C-alpha distance (Angstrom), angle and dihedral (degrees) to the residues before:
residue distance angle dihedral
M1 . . .
A2 3.88 . .
H3 3.82 117.3 .
L4 3.80 121.0 -124.9
P5 3.84 114.2 -108.9
V6 3.80 91.7 -130.1
F7 3.79 89.9 73.9
F8 3.81 94.2 57.8
I9 3.83 95.4 84.2
P10 3.86 95.8 53.1
F11 3.78 87.9 47.9
C12 3.83 91.9 53.2
L13 3.80 90.6 50.0
L14 3.79 89.3 49.6
F15 3.80 90.8 50.2
L16 3.84 93.3 47.8
G17 3.79 90.3 50.7
A18 3.76 90.9 52.0
W19 3.82 91.4 46.1
T20 3.83 91.2 53.7
S21 3.79 88.0 55.0
F22 3.81 89.5 50.0
T23 3.82 92.6 55.9
S24 3.79 91.7 52.5
A25 3.80 94.1 49.2
T26 3.78 114.4 110.6
T27 3.79 102.3 -172.6
L28 3.78 136.9 48.5
E29 3.79 89.5 -122.6
E30 3.79 91.2 57.1
L31 3.78 90.5 48.5
Q32 3.78 90.8 51.4
L33 3.81 92.0 49.3
Q34 3.77 92.1 50.1
L35 3.81 91.6 46.8
N36 3.79 88.7 53.3
Q37 3.78 89.8 50.2
L38 3.80 90.6 49.9
N39 3.79 90.1 52.8
K40 3.79 90.4 50.0
N41 3.78 91.5 49.2
Y42 3.78 90.7 50.3
K43 3.78 92.7 50.0
T44 3.79 90.9 47.7
L45 3.80 91.2 50.6
E46 3.79 92.0 46.4
E47 3.79 91.3 51.7
K48 3.81 91.8 48.4
V49 3.81 91.1 49.7
T50 3.79 90.9 50.0
K51 3.80 92.3 49.6
L52 3.80 91.6 48.1
E53 3.80 91.3 49.6
F54 3.78 89.7 51.3
A55 3.81 91.9 48.3
L56 3.81 91.3 48.7
H57 3.80 92.0 51.4
V58 3.79 92.0 49.7
A59 3.81 93.9 45.2
N60 3.80 95.4 47.2
P61 3.84 109.0 83.8
S62 3.82 91.9 -165.2
A63 3.79 90.2 60.8
G64 3.78 90.9 62.4
K65 3.79 127.2 -134.9
I66 3.78 115.3 -48.4
S67 3.77 115.5 -134.7
I68 3.79 112.7 -144.9
S69 3.78 120.4 -164.1
R70 3.77 122.6 -133.5
T71 3.81 95.7 -127.6
C72 3.79 138.9 14.2
G73 3.79 88.2 -108.2
E74 3.80 90.1 60.2
T75 3.82 89.8 46.0
R76 3.80 90.3 53.5
S77 3.80 91.9 47.3
A78 3.81 90.6 52.0
D79 3.83 91.8 52.2
P80 3.83 116.7 12.0
S81 3.83 90.6 -176.3
L82 3.82 93.5 70.2
S83 3.79 118.5 112.6
S84 3.80 125.8 -137.3
G85 3.79 115.9 -82.1
M86 3.78 145.4 97.7
Y87 3.82 116.4 -33.1
W88 3.78 139.6 168.4
I89 3.81 116.4 -112.6
D90 3.80 132.3 171.5
P91 3.83 110.7 -153.1
D92 3.81 96.4 176.2
G93 3.80 91.7 53.5
Q94 3.78 134.7 -79.5
G95 3.77 113.4 -85.4
V96 3.81 95.0 15.0
G97 3.77 136.4 74.6
D98 3.80 121.2 2.2
D99 3.80 128.4 -1.6
P100 3.83 119.3 -83.4
I101 3.80 116.6 -86.4
Y102 3.79 130.9 -131.5
V103 3.81 111.7 -127.6
F104 3.78 141.2 161.4
C105 3.79 113.2 -101.2
N106 3.78 120.0 -158.8
M107 3.79 100.0 -153.9
T108 3.81 91.6 -168.9
T109 3.79 93.5 62.5
G110 3.80 100.6 16.1
S111 3.81 90.8 -124.8
T112 3.80 123.8 153.4
A113 3.82 121.1 -141.2
V114 3.81 121.5 -165.0
H115 3.81 109.7 -160.5
H116 3.80 128.3 -147.1
D117 3.81 141.2 -173.7
S118 3.83 97.2 -96.9
E119 3.79 103.4 62.3
S120 3.81 95.8 105.3
S121 3.80 117.8 88.6
T122 3.81 105.8 -94.0
N123 3.80 129.7 -166.6
V124 3.79 113.4 -133.4
G125 3.80 93.2 -152.2
H126 3.81 123.9 -147.9
C127 3.80 125.3 -42.6
A128 3.79 135.6 132.9
G129 3.80 115.9 -141.2
P130 3.82 132.1 74.2
G131 3.79 109.6 -76.8
C132 3.80 92.1 -3.9
Y133 3.82 87.1 147.3
S134 3.81 114.7 59.1
R135 3.77 131.1 172.9
A136 3.80 124.6 -174.9
V137 3.81 114.7 -141.3
N138 3.81 115.5 -135.5
Y139 3.81 117.2 -162.9
A140 3.79 129.6 -152.5
A141 3.80 88.7 -121.4
S142 3.79 137.9 58.1
N143 3.79 120.5 -100.2
R144 3.80 89.0 -112.9
Q145 3.79 93.3 55.6
I146 3.81 92.3 46.3
L147 3.80 90.6 50.0
A148 3.82 91.6 48.9
L149 3.81 90.9 49.2
A150 3.81 91.2 51.9
E151 3.81 92.5 48.4
L152 3.80 91.4 50.8
S153 3.81 94.8 46.3
A154 3.78 128.4 82.5
Q155 3.81 92.9 -143.5
C156 3.81 137.2 12.2
H157 3.78 129.6 -176.5
Q158 3.77 144.5 164.7
S159 3.78 129.3 -152.8
I160 3.78 122.8 -138.1
K161 3.81 131.7 -175.2
Y162 3.80 132.7 -174.1
D163 3.81 122.3 -169.6
C164 3.78 107.8 -161.1
N165 3.78 143.8 -179.7
N166 3.79 116.2 -176.8
A167 3.81 87.4 -18.8
P168 3.82 109.8 117.1
L169 3.77 122.4 -167.7
E170 3.79 88.6 -148.0
L171 3.80 130.6 10.4
N172 3.81 129.6 179.0
G173 3.80 91.3 -12.6
V174 3.81 93.7 -51.7
S175 3.82 117.4 119.5
Y176 3.78 110.9 -140.0
A177 3.81 95.4 172.2
W178 3.78 137.2 39.3
W179 3.78 142.4 143.7
N180 3.77 130.1 -128.6
D181 3.78 121.4 -125.7
K182 3.82 126.1 -140.2
Y183 3.81 89.7 -78.9
G184 3.81 92.1 51.7
I185 3.81 92.3 -109.3
P186 3.84 115.5 144.5
Q187 3.81 115.4 -113.7
Y188 3.80 123.7 -166.0
Y189 3.80 102.7 -168.8
W190 3.80 122.1 91.4
A191 3.81 103.7 -165.5
G192 3.81 139.3 30.0
S193 3.79 123.5 9.8
N194 3.81 106.0 -77.7
N195 3.79 104.4 111.2
S196 3.80 93.8 176.6
V197 3.80 95.2 82.7
H198 3.80 136.7 43.6
T199 3.80 105.9 -116.3
C200 3.80 145.5 138.6
Q201 3.80 129.6 -152.4
C202 3.80 92.1 -87.2
G203 3.80 88.4 55.5
I204 3.79 90.3 53.5
D205 3.81 91.6 46.5
G206 3.81 93.1 41.9
N207 3.82 95.3 -127.9
C208 3.82 104.4 108.7
I209 3.81 115.8 144.4
D210 3.81 88.8 -115.1
P211 3.83 108.1 45.0
A212 3.81 89.3 -153.9
A213 3.82 92.1 57.7
K214 3.80 129.1 74.2
C215 3.80 94.2 -149.1
N216 3.81 131.8 40.2
C217 3.81 91.4 -131.4
D218 3.82 89.2 59.1
A219 3.81 91.1 62.9
A220 3.82 114.7 105.5
A221 3.79 92.9 -124.7
P222 3.86 120.9 130.0
V223 3.81 92.9 -141.5
Q224 3.78 136.8 96.4
L225 3.82 108.9 -80.7
S226 3.76 136.0 171.7
D227 3.79 140.1 -154.7
D228 3.75 123.6 -166.8
G229 3.76 134.6 166.2
I230 3.77 146.5 145.5
V231 3.80 121.3 -106.1
T232 3.81 108.1 -145.3
N233 3.81 106.6 179.8
K234 3.79 102.0 111.5
E235 3.80 91.5 -176.7
I236 3.83 91.3 74.0
L237 3.81 102.3 26.5
P238 2.96 144.0 138.9
I239 3.80 107.7 67.4
T240 3.80 108.6 -123.0
M241 3.82 102.9 -177.9
L242 3.81 138.8 19.0
N243 3.81 121.8 -148.4
F244 3.82 127.6 -172.4
G245 3.79 136.5 164.7
R246 3.81 149.4 160.0
T247 3.79 94.7 73.5
Q248 3.80 95.7 123.2
L249 3.83 96.6 119.2
A250 3.78 119.4 95.6
T251 3.79 88.0 -123.1
S252 3.80 93.4 47.9
S253 3.76 120.9 103.6
G254 3.77 138.1 163.6
V255 3.78 130.2 -173.8
H256 3.82 121.8 -176.6
T257 3.79 127.6 -160.2
L258 3.81 119.1 -172.6
G259 3.78 121.3 -168.0
P260 3.82 125.3 -142.2
F261 3.78 121.5 -86.3
E262 3.79 103.7 -94.9
C263 3.81 130.9 -168.9
I264 3.78 130.5 -177.9
G265 3.77 137.7 -177.3
Q266 3.76 129.1 18.6
V267 3.78 128.0 -93.8
T268 3.80 104.4 -112.4
V269 3.78 126.5 -145.1
D270 3.81 102.5 -153.9
R271 3.79 95.4 175.8
M272 3.77 139.7 54.2
P273 3.84 107.5 -64.6
S274 3.79 112.6 -96.7
S275 3.81 100.5 179.4
C276 3.80 145.4 20.1
E277 3.80 87.1 -98.8
D278 3.81 90.7 59.9
L279 3.81 89.5 50.3
W280 3.82 91.4 47.2
K281 3.80 91.9 51.1
T282 3.80 90.9 52.5
G283 3.81 91.8 53.0
H284 3.81 106.1 -94.5
K285 3.79 111.7 149.9
L286 3.82 107.6 161.3
N287 3.80 113.3 104.5
G288 3.79 115.6 -128.2
L289 3.78 148.6 80.7
Y290 3.79 120.2 -31.4
S291 3.79 134.9 -179.2
V292 3.80 114.2 -134.2
V293 3.80 136.5 171.6
G294 3.81 110.8 -95.4
V295 3.79 127.7 -168.7
S296 3.79 91.9 -65.2
T297 3.80 108.2 -16.6
V298 3.79 140.4 40.0
E299 3.81 112.1 -85.2
S300 3.80 132.0 -162.0
I301 3.82 117.1 -133.3
H302 3.79 136.9 172.0
C303 3.81 116.3 -131.1
D304 3.79 124.7 -159.4
F305 3.80 103.7 -164.9
S306 3.80 92.3 -177.1
K307 3.80 83.5 79.7
L308 3.80 131.3 59.8
P309 3.82 122.7 -112.4
H310 3.81 93.9 -100.8
E311 3.82 94.4 49.1
L312 3.80 124.1 100.0
G313 3.79 112.2 -100.1
F314 3.80 95.5 22.8
Q315 3.83 90.1 118.0
N316 3.80 130.0 19.6
W317 3.78 121.2 -175.5
I318 3.82 113.4 -131.2
G319 3.80 105.8 177.4
F320 3.78 146.7 -85.5
V321 3.80 125.3 -47.3
D322 3.80 118.0 -138.4
T323 3.79 95.5 -130.0
K324 3.78 122.6 162.0
S325 3.77 123.5 179.8
S326 3.81 89.9 -160.4
P327 3.85 119.8 23.7
T328 3.80 108.4 -135.5
Y329 3.82 128.3 -172.5
F330 3.79 136.9 127.6
Y331 3.79 142.4 -176.3
V332 3.81 120.1 -167.1
R333 3.83 134.5 171.1
K334 3.80 136.8 -160.5
F335 3.79 122.7 -132.7
A336 3.82 101.6 169.0
N337 3.81 106.7 101.0
Y338 3.79 106.5 -144.9
F339 3.81 126.9 56.1
A340 3.79 123.9 143.9
K341 3.83 107.7 146.0
L342 3.81 115.7 136.2
Y343 3.81 121.4 -124.0
T344 3.79 91.8 -4.0
P345 3.83 122.2 127.7
I346 3.79 108.4 -106.2
P347 3.83 110.7 -122.5
F348 3.80 122.3 -142.8
D349 3.78 134.5 -141.6
D350 3.80 107.0 -159.2
E351 3.82 127.3 51.5
M352 3.78 109.9 -159.7
M353 3.82 91.1 175.2
N354 3.78 136.4 -17.3
V355 3.81 109.3 177.5
G356 3.77 109.4 -175.3
G357 3.83 92.2 18.9
A358 3.80 93.9 -113.8
M359 3.81 94.8 133.3
N360 3.81 116.4 79.0
L361 3.80 106.5 -151.7
T362 3.79 94.8 -163.2
T363 3.79 98.3 49.7
G364 3.80 95.1 31.3
I365 3.82 90.0 -133.4
F366 3.81 125.0 133.6
T367 3.85 112.4 -153.1
T368 3.81 114.4 -157.4
P369 3.83 109.6 -119.0
R370 3.83 96.2 -172.9
T371 3.79 135.0 24.9
G372 3.79 110.9 -107.6
K373 3.80 147.0 85.9
Y374 3.83 118.5 -47.2
F375 3.78 136.2 -170.9
F376 3.84 123.3 -145.8
T377 3.79 131.7 -179.0
A378 3.79 132.5 178.5
S379 3.78 133.5 -177.3
G380 3.77 135.1 173.7
S381 3.77 147.9 119.2
T382 3.79 135.1 -82.5
S383 3.79 122.4 -150.5
F384 3.82 117.0 -136.6
P385 3.80 127.7 -166.6
A386 3.83 121.9 -133.1
S387 3.78 110.6 -78.7
S388 3.79 140.2 176.3
Y389 3.82 90.7 -146.1
T390 3.80 137.7 39.2
I391 3.78 114.6 -78.1
L392 3.81 125.8 -168.8
F393 3.80 138.5 -142.4
D394 3.86 124.4 -171.0
I395 3.80 126.3 -171.2
D396 3.83 122.1 -175.6
I397 3.79 141.7 -167.0
F398 3.79 106.3 -128.4
K399 3.79 129.4 -156.2
N400 3.81 113.5 -166.0
D401 3.85 92.5 -27.3
H402 3.83 93.8 -44.7
S403 3.79 123.6 106.7
I404 3.83 114.1 -121.8
G405 3.81 97.5 172.0
I406 3.81 138.4 15.4
S407 3.78 137.9 -165.5
S408 3.83 120.7 -165.9
T409 3.79 129.9 -161.6
D410 3.80 129.7 179.5
S411 3.78 139.7 -173.1
Y412 3.82 138.3 -156.8
S413 3.78 107.5 176.6
S414 3.78 141.2 133.1
S415 3.81 89.2 -133.2
S416 3.78 135.9 41.7
N417 3.82 114.9 -87.6
L418 3.81 146.1 166.5
K419 3.80 127.4 -111.9
T420 3.80 124.5 -169.0
F421 3.77 127.5 -136.2
T422 3.80 136.4 -173.6
M423 3.81 135.5 -177.2
Q424 3.80 140.5 175.5
A425 3.76 135.4 -164.6
V426 3.79 136.8 -175.4
V427 3.76 110.1 -161.6
E428 3.80 138.2 170.1
L429 3.79 109.5 -127.8
Q430 3.78 136.6 -172.1
K431 3.76 121.7 -137.4
G432 3.81 108.2 -81.5
D433 3.83 97.2 25.6
E434 3.83 114.4 137.5
I435 3.82 128.1 -135.5
W436 3.82 127.5 -171.1
L437 3.82 144.6 148.3
A438 3.80 120.3 -110.0
I439 3.82 139.6 165.8
S440 3.80 111.8 -111.0
F441 3.84 97.5 179.4
V442 3.81 130.9 17.5
A443 3.81 132.4 169.6
Q444 3.77 119.8 -134.2
G445 3.78 110.0 -82.0
A446 3.82 95.1 18.3
F447 3.82 122.3 113.1
I448 3.82 146.2 158.1
Y449 3.77 108.1 -76.2
G450 3.80 109.9 -136.2
Y451 3.75 126.8 -178.6
D452 3.81 91.5 114.6
H453 3.80 93.1 -48.7
L454 3.83 96.9 114.6
H455 3.82 118.0 73.5
F456 3.80 128.5 176.2
T457 3.83 123.7 -173.3
G458 3.80 134.3 173.5
F459 3.79 139.8 164.7
L460 3.79 142.9 173.7
L461 3.80 110.7 -96.9
E462 3.80 101.6 -179.4
E463 3.77 127.6 0.8
A464 3.81 121.0 -144.8
I465 3.78 92.3 -126.7
S466 3.80 93.9 -177.0
E467 3.81 90.0 59.3
S468 3.80 91.7 46.7
L469 3.80 90.7 52.7
K470 3.81 90.7 51.3
A471 3.79 89.0 54.0
L472 3.82 90.4 53.1
N473 3.82 93.7 53.2
């Protein structure tokens, strides 16, 4: 980002003031201190210029609205010609939440680095007890923005190094050094992601100076040693405090160096979105109602993208959506008068409707086109002959040769007569299951009475959308 010329004069005055101090310095140490101060002043001025430029662009209507990406990876994707450097990003979403943050973007890898005030090598001095030296780490970004960046990124890590001389991290089971994670919880590992054991990178690689130790600094060797590693558990990063101790001896020394909080890659949602978080990760930022794929059906949710996924009110469940990839319902009737075959699908003569074509009129068999819940109902009449004793008639709804519902009628009459029956069933079916009506018991001389007395209806109540989507892939 180019600096505005108007800031050149204050910078020159700042430089001249620093140079006057240089000329009056009498020792190399004083010169070094003043050079460090000059560097800090320059960085402060550069940051102020950058912030003012950003504010001017936003405030100037003629400049148009600036679009800020959420990560350096998105910035690189928007303009692959950009070179590595400092850029503004807004992980929690432009126009909502906290102000944008100024980070280093590596345009070769697309990684994002959030800097802090503890990156320089720092001597812990001399003190005796566990964690007697503590240093809080202050980042150039709010906690909310750092959290949003981590949630958007595929990986996050932070490097840490400790140069030591007679300054163990752990000795005789006592921890003299640790770091605090983003929740303030002490952590005693210095590389990798396994927080259940005290270890450094040499302990992971199995090449520590003392094979019995997990860190070089834990070795009882009166020489300059070093431990470094990369902490990779993004769920608890960044490091918020450094704690060291047992450096009370004159020969003891400890110097820590903490790298910036770095994230790379983007969390991918390689499926149909099933939550507000999935929508947020893919770039949605307009608050409102959305339809997403639930466990088995489409669900309606309200998303408040001014919040982060872990915050209360980010997602509110509204209800289910009656979504069907293939509408399915039928209504058929039978006109033929006589039918009395046992365990044989009853065929039909008249198709009132057959949306989806799942009902075969000739065979009388309904073949499930989609996995889900279905409703079926049948009604009709049975014809009985005259009888001096009670005779029975049973008709069933069958699913793949197994009865799932039955209706029974009976007659005891000196003359032939008709009896009506009705049945219903709600059943969960897999794609390809078969449903039909069939007689399971019939007395001699009894039969299904046709002439528009037999009706069979069915329809899809609720489709298992998740299963249907799997079938499409």
